[in-house]
GUMIMI-179275 format. One record per residue (C-alpha): residue number from 1; residue in one letter; x, y, z. Coordinates in nm, 2 decimals, always signed. Example, Ala and Ser with C-alpha at 12.3 -4.5 7.8 and 13.67 -1.06 7.14 Angstrom:
REM GUMIMI-179275
(1 a (+1.23 -0.45 +0.78))
(2 s (+1.37 -0.11 +0.71))
***
This chain:
REM GUMIMI-179275
(1 x (+22.02 +2.30 -9.04))
(2 x (+22.27 +2.32 -9.33))
(3 x (+22.26 +2.62 -9.53))
(4 x (+22.11 +2.43 -9.86))
(5 x (+21.84 +2.20 -9.63))
(6 x (+21.75 +2.58 -9.48))
(7 x (+21.71 +2.70 -9.87))
(8 x (+21.56 +2.40 -9.95))
(9 x (+21.29 +2.42 -9.70))
(10 x (+21.19 +2.76 -9.76))
(11 x (+21.13 +2.66 -10.10))
(12 x (+20.95 +2.38 -10.03))
(13 x (+20.69 +2.58 -9.78))
(14 x (+20.65 +2.84 -10.05))
(15 x (+20.54 +2.54 -10.29))
(16 x (+20.29 +2.44 -9.98))
(17 x (+20.19 +2.79 -9.91))
(18 x (+19.84 +2.71 -9.96))
(19 x (+19.85 +2.39 -9.76))
(20 x (+19.82 +2.34 -9.35))
(21 x (+20.09 +2.19 -9.30))
(22 x (+20.29 +2.20 -8.94))
(23 x (+20.70 +2.29 -8.98))
(24 x (+20.83 +1.94 -8.95))
(25 x (+20.64 +1.77 -9.21))
(26 x (+20.89 +2.02 -9.44))
(27 x (+21.20 +1.87 -9.33))
(28 x (+21.45 +1.70 -9.56))
(29 x (+21.56 +1.36 -9.47))
(30 x (+21.79 +1.10 -9.62))
(31 x (+21.69 +0.83 -9.82))
(32 x (+21.80 +0.49 -9.73))
(33 x (+21.75 +0.44 -10.16))
(34 x (+21.99 +0.64 -10.39))
(35 x (+21.79 +0.59 -10.64))
(36 x (+21.52 +0.82 -10.41))
(37 x (+21.83 +1.15 -10.46))
(38 x (+22.00 +1.31 -10.19))
(39 x (+21.78 +1.44 -10.01))
(40 x (+21.36 +1.31 -9.95))
(41 x (+21.06 +1.45 -9.80))
(42 x (+20.74 +1.27 -9.73))
(43 x (+20.50 +1.57 -9.73))
(44 x (+20.32 +1.44 -10.03))
(45 x (+20.15 +1.18 -9.82))
(46 x (+20.03 +1.45 -9.58))
(47 x (+19.89 +1.66 -9.84))
(48 x (+19.74 +1.39 -10.04))
(49 x (+19.41 +1.36 -9.81))
(50 x (+19.29 +1.72 -9.85))
(51 x (+19.39 +1.75 -10.19))
(52 x (+19.20 +1.42 -10.28))
(53 x (+19.47 +1.29 -10.50))
(54 x (+19.72 +1.01 -10.45))
(55 x (+20.04 +1.09 -10.32))
(56 x (+20.24 +1.05 -10.60))
(57 x (+20.05 +1.25 -10.79))
(58 x (+20.13 +1.55 -10.50))
(59 x (+20.44 +1.49 -10.53))
(60 x (+20.45 +1.49 -10.87))
(61 x (+20.28 +1.84 -10.85))
(62 x (+20.50 +1.98 -10.63))
(63 x (+20.86 +1.86 -10.77))
(64 x (+20.79 +2.10 -11.08))
(65 x (+20.64 +2.36 -10.84))
(66 x (+21.00 +2.33 -10.65))
(67 x (+21.24 +2.33 -10.95))
(68 x (+21.05 +2.62 -11.08))
(69 x (+21.11 +2.79 -10.79))
(70 x (+21.45 +2.71 -10.76))
(71 x (+21.53 +2.84 -11.12))
(72 x (+21.34 +3.18 -11.00))
(73 x (+21.54 +3.20 -10.65))
(74 x (+21.87 +3.12 -10.84))
(75 x (+21.88 +2.78 -10.66))
(76 x (+21.87 +2.58 -10.97))
(77 x (+22.29 +2.58 -10.99))
(78 x (+22.25 +2.35 -10.69))
(79 x (+22.00 +2.09 -10.79))
(80 x (+22.07 +1.84 -11.07))
(81 x (+21.66 +1.75 -11.09))
(82 x (+21.39 +1.74 -10.88))
(83 x (+21.15 +1.38 -10.89))
(84 x (+20.89 +1.20 -10.74))
(85 x (+20.89 +0.81 -10.69))
(86 x (+20.64 +0.64 -10.49))
(87 x (+20.49 +0.92 -10.33))
(88 x (+20.81 +1.06 -10.22))
(89 x (+20.96 +1.44 -10.35))
(90 x (+21.33 +1.36 -10.40))
(91 x (+21.60 +1.65 -10.50))
(92 x (+21.95 +1.52 -10.68))
(93 x (+22.24 +1.75 -10.61))
(94 x (+22.46 +1.87 -10.85))
(95 x (+22.80 +1.79 -10.84))
(96 x (+22.88 +2.17 -10.74))
(97 x (+22.74 +2.16 -10.47))
(98 x (+22.91 +1.81 -10.38))
(99 x (+23.22 +1.97 -10.48))
(100 x (+23.18 +2.27 -10.25))
(101 x (+23.06 +2.03 -9.96))
(102 x (+23.45 +1.87 -10.02))
(103 x (+23.56 +2.18 -9.95))
(104 x (+23.45 +2.26 -9.70))
(105 x (+23.47 +1.98 -9.48))
(106 x (+23.84 +1.99 -9.60))
(107 x (+23.84 +2.40 -9.46))
(108 x (+23.64 +2.29 -9.13))
(109 x (+23.76 +1.93 -9.05))
(110 x (+23.68 +1.89 -8.69))
(111 x (+23.41 +2.13 -8.69))
(112 x (+23.22 +1.98 -9.05))
(113 x (+22.85 +1.90 -8.92))
(114 x (+22.86 +2.11 -8.62))
(115 x (+22.62 +2.39 -8.58))
(116 x (+22.60 +2.70 -8.32))
(117 x (+22.19 +2.85 -8.31))
(118 x (+22.21 +3.17 -8.14))
(119 x (+22.07 +3.14 -7.88))
(120 x (+22.19 +2.78 -7.74))
(121 x (+21.93 +2.60 -7.57))
(122 x (+22.07 +2.42 -7.24))
(123 x (+22.00 +2.08 -7.17))
(124 x (+22.01 +1.84 -6.87))
(125 x (+22.09 +1.46 -6.94))
(126 x (+22.05 +1.24 -6.63))
(127 x (+22.16 +0.89 -6.70))
(128 x (+22.29 +0.54 -6.55))
(129 x (+22.19 +0.67 -6.17))
(130 x (+22.28 +0.31 -6.10))
(131 x (+22.23 +0.24 -5.74))
(132 x (+22.58 +0.19 -5.52))
(133 x (+22.49 -0.16 -5.41))
(134 x (+22.74 -0.32 -5.68))
(135 x (+22.90 -0.31 -5.94))
(136 x (+22.77 -0.15 -6.28))
(137 x (+22.58 -0.40 -6.48))
(138 x (+22.64 -0.44 -6.90))
(139 x (+22.27 -0.28 -6.84))
(140 x (+22.42 +0.06 -6.74))
(141 x (+22.66 -0.02 -6.96))
(142 x (+22.46 +0.06 -7.26))
(143 x (+22.29 +0.38 -7.05))
(144 x (+22.64 +0.51 -7.02))
(145 x (+22.72 +0.51 -7.38))
(146 x (+22.41 +0.65 -7.50))
(147 x (+22.39 +0.88 -7.24))
(148 x (+22.75 +1.01 -7.35))
(149 x (+22.65 +1.00 -7.72))
(150 x (+22.39 +1.21 -7.69))
(151 x (+22.57 +1.44 -7.49))
(152 x (+22.86 +1.46 -7.77))
(153 x (+22.57 +1.51 -8.03))
(154 x (+22.38 +1.81 -7.84))
(155 x (+22.68 +1.96 -7.79))
(156 x (+22.78 +1.92 -8.17))
(157 x (+22.48 +2.11 -8.23))
(158 x (+22.57 +2.42 -8.03))
(159 x (+22.33 +2.27 -7.73))
(160 x (+22.46 +2.38 -7.36))
(161 x (+22.42 +2.04 -7.20))
(162 x (+22.49 +1.91 -6.85))
(163 x (+22.52 +1.56 -6.77))
(164 x (+22.38 +1.40 -6.42))
(165 x (+22.41 +1.12 -6.19))
(166 x (+22.14 +1.08 -5.96))
(167 x (+22.29 +0.87 -5.68))
(168 x (+22.02 +0.65 -5.43))
(169 x (+22.19 +0.66 -5.15))
(170 x (+21.93 +0.60 -4.91))
(171 x (+21.64 +0.34 -4.82))
(172 x (+21.60 -0.02 -4.82))
(173 x (+21.87 -0.13 -5.11))
(174 x (+22.12 +0.05 -4.94))
(175 x (+21.99 -0.12 -4.58))
(176 x (+22.02 -0.44 -4.72))
(177 x (+22.40 -0.37 -4.90))
(178 x (+22.53 -0.26 -4.54))
(179 x (+22.35 -0.61 -4.40))
(180 x (+22.48 -0.83 -4.66))
(181 x (+22.87 -0.63 -4.57))
(182 x (+22.85 -0.71 -4.20))
(183 x (+22.74 -1.06 -4.27))
(184 x (+23.02 -1.16 -4.47))
(185 x (+23.27 -0.99 -4.29))
(186 x (+23.09 -1.15 -3.91))
(187 x (+23.15 -1.46 -4.15))
(188 x (+23.51 -1.40 -4.24))
(189 x (+23.57 -1.40 -3.84))
(190 x (+23.43 -1.74 -3.80))
(191 x (+23.09 -1.60 -3.64))
(192 x (+22.74 -1.78 -3.69))
(193 x (+22.56 -1.54 -3.88))
(194 x (+22.22 -1.57 -4.11))
(195 x (+22.21 -1.40 -4.40))
(196 x (+21.99 -1.10 -4.48))
(197 x (+21.67 -1.22 -4.69))
(198 x (+21.71 -1.04 -5.06))
(199 x (+22.07 -0.98 -4.95))
(200 x (+22.34 -0.90 -5.22))
(201 x (+22.54 -1.22 -5.28))
(202 x (+22.76 -1.09 -5.55))
(203 x (+23.16 -1.22 -5.46))
(204 x (+23.21 -0.84 -5.47))
(205 x (+23.02 -0.80 -5.12))
(206 x (+23.23 -1.14 -4.96))
(207 x (+23.56 -0.98 -5.11))
(208 x (+23.48 -0.64 -4.93))
(209 x (+23.41 -0.80 -4.62))
(210 x (+23.75 -1.01 -4.60))
(211 x (+23.93 -0.65 -4.68))
(212 x (+23.73 -0.56 -4.38))
(213 x (+23.88 -0.86 -4.19))
(214 x (+24.21 -0.84 -4.31))
(215 x (+24.26 -0.48 -4.20))
(216 x (+24.06 -0.43 -3.90))
(217 x (+24.04 -0.78 -3.74))
(218 x (+23.75 -0.82 -3.49))
(219 x (+23.71 -0.42 -3.37))
(220 x (+23.41 -0.42 -3.59))
(221 x (+23.21 -0.65 -3.47))
(222 x (+23.03 -0.39 -3.24))
(223 x (+23.02 -0.13 -3.50))
(224 x (+22.64 -0.03 -3.59))
(225 x (+22.47 -0.10 -3.97))
(226 x (+22.49 +0.24 -4.02))
(227 x (+22.89 +0.20 -4.01))
(228 x (+22.86 -0.07 -4.25))
(229 x (+22.62 +0.11 -4.53))
(230 x (+22.85 +0.39 -4.53))
(231 x (+23.15 +0.11 -4.57))
(232 x (+23.00 -0.08 -4.86))
(233 x (+22.84 +0.22 -5.02))
(234 x (+23.17 +0.42 -5.03))
(235 x (+23.33 +0.11 -5.23))
(236 x (+23.06 +0.06 -5.50))
(237 x (+23.05 +0.43 -5.57))
(238 x (+23.44 +0.46 -5.60))
(239 x (+23.42 +0.13 -5.86))
(240 x (+23.15 +0.35 -6.01))
(241 x (+23.32 +0.58 -6.06))
(242 x (+23.62 +0.43 -6.17))
(243 x (+23.43 +0.26 -6.44))
(244 x (+23.30 +0.57 -6.61))
(245 x (+23.63 +0.69 -6.62))
(246 x (+23.75 +0.39 -6.80))
(247 x (+23.49 +0.43 -7.03))
(248 x (+23.56 +0.80 -7.12))
(249 x (+23.27 +0.91 -6.90))
(250 x (+23.32 +1.22 -6.65))
(251 x (+22.99 +1.33 -6.57))
(252 x (+22.91 +1.69 -6.50))
(253 x (+22.69 +1.69 -6.16))
(254 x (+22.62 +1.41 -5.90))
(255 x (+22.29 +1.50 -5.72))
(256 x (+22.20 +1.27 -5.38))
(257 x (+21.88 +1.14 -5.25))
(258 x (+22.07 +1.19 -4.90))
(259 x (+22.16 +1.59 -4.98))
(260 x (+21.74 +1.65 -5.11))
(261 x (+21.65 +1.53 -4.75))
(262 x (+21.93 +1.72 -4.55))
(263 x (+21.85 +2.02 -4.77))
(264 x (+21.51 +2.05 -4.71))
(265 x (+21.43 +2.02 -5.06))
(266 x (+21.18 +1.73 -5.03))
(267 x (+20.99 +1.87 -4.74))
(268 x (+20.98 +2.23 -4.90))
(269 x (+20.83 +2.05 -5.26))
(270 x (+20.57 +1.85 -5.04))
(271 x (+20.46 +2.22 -4.90))
(272 x (+20.41 +2.37 -5.30))
(273 x (+20.25 +2.04 -5.34))
(274 x (+20.00 +2.11 -5.05))
(275 x (+19.95 +2.48 -5.14))
(276 x (+19.85 +2.33 -5.43))
(277 x (+19.58 +2.14 -5.27))
(278 x (+19.76 +1.83 -5.46))
(279 x (+19.81 +1.61 -5.16))
(280 x (+19.58 +1.45 -4.91))
(281 x (+19.53 +1.24 -4.60))
(282 x (+19.35 +0.86 -4.63))
(283 x (+19.46 +0.53 -4.48))
(284 x (+19.69 +0.67 -4.24))
(285 x (+19.92 +0.81 -4.55))
(286 x (+19.98 +1.13 -4.75))
(287 x (+19.87 +1.11 -5.07))
(288 x (+19.93 +1.31 -5.41))
(289 x (+19.61 +1.33 -5.63))
(290 x (+19.81 +1.27 -5.96))
(291 x (+19.51 +1.18 -6.13))
(292 x (+19.38 +1.55 -6.18))
(293 x (+19.73 +1.57 -6.42))
(294 x (+19.69 +1.27 -6.63))
(295 x (+19.85 +0.99 -6.41))
(296 x (+19.63 +0.65 -6.40))
(297 x (+19.59 +0.66 -6.02))
(298 x (+19.68 +0.86 -5.74))
(299 x (+20.02 +0.77 -5.56))
(300 x (+20.14 +0.79 -5.18))
(301 x (+20.45 +0.98 -5.07))
(302 x (+20.50 +0.87 -4.71))
(303 x (+20.34 +0.58 -4.57))
(304 x (+20.17 +0.48 -4.25))
(305 x (+20.49 +0.44 -4.10))
(306 x (+20.62 +0.76 -4.20))
(307 x (+20.87 +0.72 -4.45))
(308 x (+20.92 +0.89 -4.75))
(309 x (+20.80 +0.65 -5.07))
(310 x (+21.03 +0.70 -5.37))
(311 x (+20.81 +0.91 -5.56))
(312 x (+20.86 +1.19 -5.28))
(313 x (+21.28 +1.25 -5.38))
(314 x (+21.17 +1.19 -5.73))
(315 x (+20.91 +1.46 -5.74))
(316 x (+21.21 +1.67 -5.52))
(317 x (+21.48 +1.61 -5.77))
(318 x (+21.29 +1.72 -6.12))
(319 x (+21.16 +2.03 -5.93))
(320 x (+21.52 +2.13 -5.84))
(321 x (+21.66 +2.06 -6.22))
(322 x (+21.34 +2.27 -6.33))
(323 x (+21.47 +2.51 -6.12))
(324 x (+21.76 +2.51 -6.26))
(325 x (+21.65 +2.67 -6.56))
(326 x (+21.71 +2.41 -6.85))
(327 x (+21.48 +2.44 -7.15))
(328 x (+21.49 +2.07 -7.17))
(329 x (+21.51 +1.79 -6.92))
(330 x (+21.61 +1.42 -7.05))
(331 x (+21.60 +1.11 -6.85))
(332 x (+21.74 +0.79 -6.95))
(333 x (+21.58 +0.49 -6.78))
(334 x (+21.58 +0.13 -6.78))
(335 x (+21.22 -0.07 -6.85))
(336 x (+21.13 -0.14 -6.45))
(337 x (+21.08 +0.28 -6.46))
(338 x (+20.85 +0.29 -6.70))
(339 x (+20.52 +0.33 -6.51))
(340 x (+20.70 +0.61 -6.34))
(341 x (+20.69 +0.88 -6.62))
(342 x (+20.31 +0.97 -6.58))
(343 x (+20.36 +1.04 -6.20))
(344 x (+20.68 +1.26 -6.21))
(345 x (+20.50 +1.43 -6.54))
(346 x (+20.16 +1.48 -6.27))
(347 x (+20.39 +1.61 -6.05))
(348 x (+20.57 +1.89 -6.24))
(349 x (+20.23 +1.98 -6.35))
(350 x (+20.07 +2.04 -6.05))
(351 x (+20.37 +2.21 -5.95))
(352 x (+20.32 +2.48 -6.25))
(353 x (+20.63 +2.32 -6.40))
(354 x (+20.61 +2.23 -6.80))
(355 x (+20.56 +1.89 -6.78))
(356 x (+20.66 +1.88 -7.15))
(357 x (+21.04 +2.01 -7.15))
(358 x (+21.09 +1.67 -6.98))
(359 x (+21.14 +1.36 -7.21))
(360 x (+21.19 +1.02 -7.07))
(361 x (+21.36 +0.77 -7.31))
(362 x (+21.34 +0.39 -7.22))
(363 x (+21.68 +0.20 -7.25))
(364 x (+21.58 -0.15 -7.28))
(365 x (+21.83 -0.41 -7.15))
(366 x (+22.10 -0.58 -7.25))
(367 x (+22.18 -0.97 -7.38))
(368 x (+22.52 -1.11 -7.35))
(369 x (+22.60 -1.40 -7.51))
(370 x (+22.94 -1.62 -7.66))
(371 x (+22.89 -1.80 -7.98))
(372 x (+22.52 -1.81 -7.94))
(373 x (+22.54 -1.92 -7.51))
(374 x (+22.35 -1.71 -7.31))
(375 x (+22.56 -1.56 -7.01))
(376 x (+22.41 -1.50 -6.70))
(377 x (+22.34 -1.15 -6.57))
(378 x (+22.19 -1.19 -6.17))
(379 x (+22.31 -0.91 -5.95))
(380 x (+22.25 -1.07 -5.64))
(381 x (+22.27 -1.42 -5.73))
(382 x (+22.57 -1.66 -5.86))
(383 x (+22.86 -1.49 -6.09))
(384 x (+22.78 -1.22 -6.36))
(385 x (+22.95 -1.07 -6.61))
(386 x (+22.99 -0.65 -6.50))
(387 x (+23.03 -0.39 -6.72))
(388 x (+23.38 -0.35 -6.64))
(389 x (+23.45 -0.70 -6.71))
(390 x (+23.28 -0.62 -7.07))
(391 x (+23.51 -0.31 -7.13))
(392 x (+23.81 -0.51 -7.00))
(393 x (+23.74 -0.81 -7.28))
(394 x (+23.67 -0.66 -7.57))
(395 x (+23.76 -0.31 -7.54))
(396 x (+23.61 +0.09 -7.45))
(397 x (+23.61 +0.11 -7.87))
(398 x (+23.41 -0.16 -7.92))
(399 x (+23.16 -0.14 -7.60))
(400 x (+23.06 +0.17 -7.75))
(401 x (+23.01 +0.10 -8.11))
(402 x (+22.81 -0.21 -7.98))
(403 x (+22.62 -0.03 -7.73))
(404 x (+22.49 +0.20 -8.03))
(405 x (+22.39 -0.02 -8.24))
(406 x (+22.01 -0.06 -8.21))
(407 x (+21.76 +0.20 -8.10))
(408 x (+21.75 +0.21 -7.74))
(409 x (+21.42 +0.13 -7.73))
(410 x (+21.50 -0.19 -7.85))
(411 x (+21.69 -0.52 -7.69))
(412 x (+22.02 -0.55 -7.75))
(413 x (+22.19 -0.86 -7.82))
(414 x (+22.60 -0.84 -7.73))
(415 x (+22.80 -1.07 -7.87))
(416 x (+23.09 -1.04 -7.69))
(417 x (+23.29 -1.27 -7.96))
(418 x (+23.20 -1.09 -8.22))
(419 x (+23.31 -0.76 -8.07))
(420 x (+23.65 -0.93 -8.02))
(421 x (+23.66 -1.03 -8.45))
(422 x (+23.95 -0.83 -8.63))
(423 x (+23.71 -0.88 -8.92))
(424 x (+23.48 -0.69 -9.20))
(425 x (+23.22 -0.91 -8.96))
(426 x (+23.29 -0.68 -8.69))
(427 x (+23.10 -0.31 -8.75))
(428 x (+23.37 -0.11 -8.54))
(429 x (+23.65 -0.27 -8.67))
(430 x (+23.53 -0.26 -9.05))
(431 x (+23.48 +0.15 -8.97))
(432 x (+23.74 +0.18 -8.83))
(433 x (+23.98 -0.01 -9.09))
(434 x (+23.86 +0.24 -9.35))
(435 x (+24.04 +0.51 -9.17))
(436 x (+24.36 +0.34 -9.09))
(437 x (+24.32 +0.29 -9.46))
(438 x (+24.31 +0.59 -9.59))
(439 x (+24.53 +0.74 -9.35))
(440 x (+24.78 +0.45 -9.53))
(441 x (+24.67 +0.62 -9.85))
(442 x (+24.77 +0.96 -9.77))
(443 x (+25.13 +0.86 -9.60))
(444 x (+25.21 +0.74 -9.96))
(445 x (+25.10 +1.04 -10.19))
(446 x (+25.35 +1.25 -10.36))
(447 x (+25.16 +1.48 -10.54))
(448 x (+25.30 +1.85 -10.63))
(449 x (+25.22 +2.08 -10.38))
(450 x (+25.00 +2.28 -10.60))
(451 x (+24.79 +1.99 -10.76))
(452 x (+24.69 +1.86 -10.46))
(453 x (+24.62 +2.28 -10.32))
(454 x (+24.35 +2.33 -10.63))
(455 x (+24.23 +2.00 -10.75))
(456 x (+23.99 +1.99 -11.02))
(457 x (+23.69 +1.78 -10.84))
(458 x (+23.46 +1.83 -11.13))
(459 x (+23.63 +1.49 -11.24))
(460 x (+23.47 +1.31 -10.97))
(461 x (+23.21 +1.13 -11.19))
(462 x (+23.24 +0.79 -11.11))
(463 x (+22.92 +0.63 -10.97))
(464 x (+23.14 +0.51 -10.68))
(465 x (+23.28 +0.90 -10.63))
(466 x (+22.93 +1.02 -10.64))
(467 x (+22.83 +0.79 -10.37))
(468 x (+23.12 +0.85 -10.15))
(469 x (+23.03 +1.22 -10.17))
(470 x (+22.66 +1.20 -10.12))
(471 x (+22.75 +1.02 -9.80))
(472 x (+22.98 +1.30 -9.67))
(473 x (+22.71 +1.53 -9.75))
(474 x (+22.44 +1.35 -9.57))
(475 x (+22.67 +1.35 -9.20))
(476 x (+22.55 +1.68 -9.11))
(477 x (+22.24 +1.57 -9.17))
(478 x (+22.21 +1.28 -8.94))
(479 x (+22.40 +1.50 -8.68))
(480 x (+22.09 +1.70 -8.67))
(481 x (+21.87 +1.41 -8.72))
(482 x (+22.02 +1.21 -8.41))
(483 x (+22.06 +1.48 -8.19))
(484 x (+21.66 +1.60 -8.28))
(485 x (+21.53 +1.26 -8.22))
(486 x (+21.77 +1.17 -7.94))
(487 x (+21.89 +0.90 -8.06))
(488 x (+22.22 +0.79 -8.14))
(489 x (+22.18 +0.48 -8.29))
(490 x (+22.14 +0.68 -8.67))
(491 x (+22.54 +0.79 -8.61))
(492 x (+22.67 +0.44 -8.62))
(493 x (+22.46 +0.33 -8.94))
(494 x (+22.57 +0.63 -9.13))
(495 x (+22.93 +0.54 -9.00))
(496 x (+22.91 +0.17 -9.11))
(497 x (+22.74 +0.28 -9.49))
(498 x (+23.01 +0.55 -9.54))
(499 x (+23.30 +0.29 -9.46))
(500 x (+23.14 +0.07 -9.70))
(501 x (+23.09 +0.37 -9.97))
(502 x (+23.46 +0.38 -9.91))
(503 x (+23.58 +0.00 -9.96))
(504 x (+23.36 -0.02 -10.27))
(505 x (+23.57 +0.28 -10.41))
(506 x (+23.85 +0.21 -10.35))
(507 x (+23.81 -0.16 -10.51))
(508 x (+23.69 -0.07 -10.79))
(509 x (+23.95 +0.27 -10.85))
(510 x (+24.33 +0.37 -10.80))
(511 x (+24.38 +0.66 -10.64))
(512 x (+24.70 +0.72 -10.68))
(513 x (+24.72 +0.69 -11.07))
(514 x (+24.96 +0.87 -11.40))
(515 x (+24.70 +1.13 -11.41))
(516 x (+24.77 +1.38 -11.15))
(517 x (+24.50 +1.59 -11.17))
(518 x (+24.21 +1.28 -11.11))
(519 x (+24.45 +1.17 -10.87))
(520 x (+24.41 +1.48 -10.67))
(521 x (+24.08 +1.50 -10.68))
(522 x (+24.06 +1.14 -10.53))
(523 x (+24.30 +1.23 -10.27))
(524 x (+24.08 +1.53 -10.16))
(525 x (+23.83 +1.29 -10.18))
(526 x (+23.97 +1.01 -9.97))
(527 x (+24.08 +1.36 -9.70))
(528 x (+23.74 +1.43 -9.69))
(529 x (+23.62 +1.08 -9.58))
(530 x (+23.87 +1.03 -9.34))
(531 x (+23.78 +1.35 -9.15))
(532 x (+23.41 +1.27 -9.16))
(533 x (+23.48 +0.90 -9.02))
(534 x (+23.69 +1.05 -8.76))
(535 x (+23.48 +1.31 -8.70))
(536 x (+23.18 +1.04 -8.66))
(537 x (+23.37 +0.81 -8.46))
(538 x (+23.47 +1.13 -8.19))
(539 x (+23.11 +1.17 -8.12))
(540 x (+23.10 +0.80 -8.04))
(541 x (+23.40 +0.87 -7.81))
(542 x (+23.53 +0.56 -8.03))
(543 x (+23.90 +0.59 -8.16))
(544 x (+24.03 +0.69 -8.50))
(545 x (+24.33 +0.49 -8.54))
(546 x (+24.59 +0.55 -8.83))
(547 x (+24.66 +0.18 -8.84))
(548 x (+24.55 -0.17 -8.76))
***
C-alpha cells in the first residue's frame, strides 16, 4: 500500500468507527470510469443495510466526514475533492499529489511500484508440473506464464517466493510412455509389434524411437521396459526444461514423486495419518477418512494390489511443502484437478496443518485458432501444436502477453495471427510501440539541463495530461491488487490503458514546443510514462524495445 493509500485507509476507518466493517472493505480501488475519481471505495454498500439508508446516502455522509478528517489531519492538500456517485465513495487527487508521483517515478525508476514489508512473507508457487510424457501443451504454457508472473508480482511486493515444479515420474503414464517408445523402436527395426492401447501416438515418440535405432541398432531389443521408460522420461524432461528456459522461466525447485517414495516421506505421512485415526481398512484397500475434514467422500490411498493412488504422494508432497515453513502455498492446477482441492485440504487438516494457507487456483484451457479456424491439440492422437511451436511462431513477448489477457479461470482463445500482427489491434505490439515512441521522443529532446532538472509540473493541466498522470499514480495500486488477488491479468489491462492514454496525449499535444517550461514538464511526463511501461513489461517478462 502506498503512503497516500495508507493515510486514506486510516481516515476512512476513523469515519466508520461506529460501524462493524472488516478492514478489507476499507481498501481503496481504482475506478474504471474516471468520473468516479482517482480512487474509489464501495463500503457504502456494505453499510447501507445496517444504517437503513440507500448506498448513495451513506456515500454522501461518508464523503463529508472523510473530507472533514482530511482537513483536520492536514491531508487536505492531497485531495481536490471527495465525492459520492452511484453509491461509491470517490477521491479526486490534487495536482500537487500527482506532481509528487511524477517526481517519485523519476527518482525511484525501476523501484517504483515495489514494496518491502517487514516481515517479508514466504510463498511457494507450484505450477506447470506436467507429466514428462510429451512436449508441453499450450495449456501448460498458460500455466507457465501465469505462474512466472505471479512470482514476479509477489516479489515486487516484498514476498520471498519459491517457484516449484512437481515431477510425476512414476506410475501408469510413465509406463505407457516406455511401452510406446519400445514399440516405435522395434518398428524401426522392422519388427512386428502391437502398439499399446492408450499409448502415445505423437510424432515425438516415433522420432525418439528412430534415434535409438540409428544409434544402437538392434542392441536394445532385449532391454527391459524400465530402460525405455527411463530413456523416454529423460528425453521429455530435457525438452520441458529447454522450452521453459526459452520462455525465460527457471524453477527454483524440482520435486520428484519418485524421491518422495524412496526417501520414505510417503510412508511417513501415511503413518502420521494412521496415528491421527484418519486411515482405515475396507474392501481390501486403505482409505483416508477425508469426510471428517470436509471432503464429499472418503478416498482410497492404497489399492487392493498394494499400489498407491495418486492421492498418497500428493498428500506427502503438500505435507513436505508445509514442513518447509512457507506462510502460503499456492498451486496452479488445470481444470481436470478441480476435484482434488477438497481432498488435499482435508489431508492437511487431518495432519494438523493450516489448510487455509493452501490456495489452489484453476487455470482454464486454451484454444488456438488461425483466422477463426481451430487448431487441433490432442497429445496422443494426430498432429498438434506444442508450446514450443507457439513460442517459435509468435515469439516470447506475444505469447506471454496473450496468455495473460484473460483471468486464469476464464477460457482463453489464442489467435496466432493476431499475436504476430504489427498493428494497434495486437495488444502487446500496442504497448511496446508506446515505449518505443517515447524512446524516440527522448532521443530527440534538446532542452537545457536546468530546465529539465527543475520542471514546473504545475503546467500539466490538460485533460490528457491529467489522465496520464492518473494512470502513473495507479501503477503501485495495480501491482498490489494483482498480487493480493493472485491474478496477473489486471496488469495487462492496466498497461493497455496506460498506452492508450499516452497515444491520445501524444496525438493531441506536442511534447517539444517553443515554450521551454511546458516542454520540460511534458518531457518529465513522458519519461515517467516510459519508466512505468518498462516496469510493467518487466513484471510480465516482456521486453521493452527502444525501436519497433
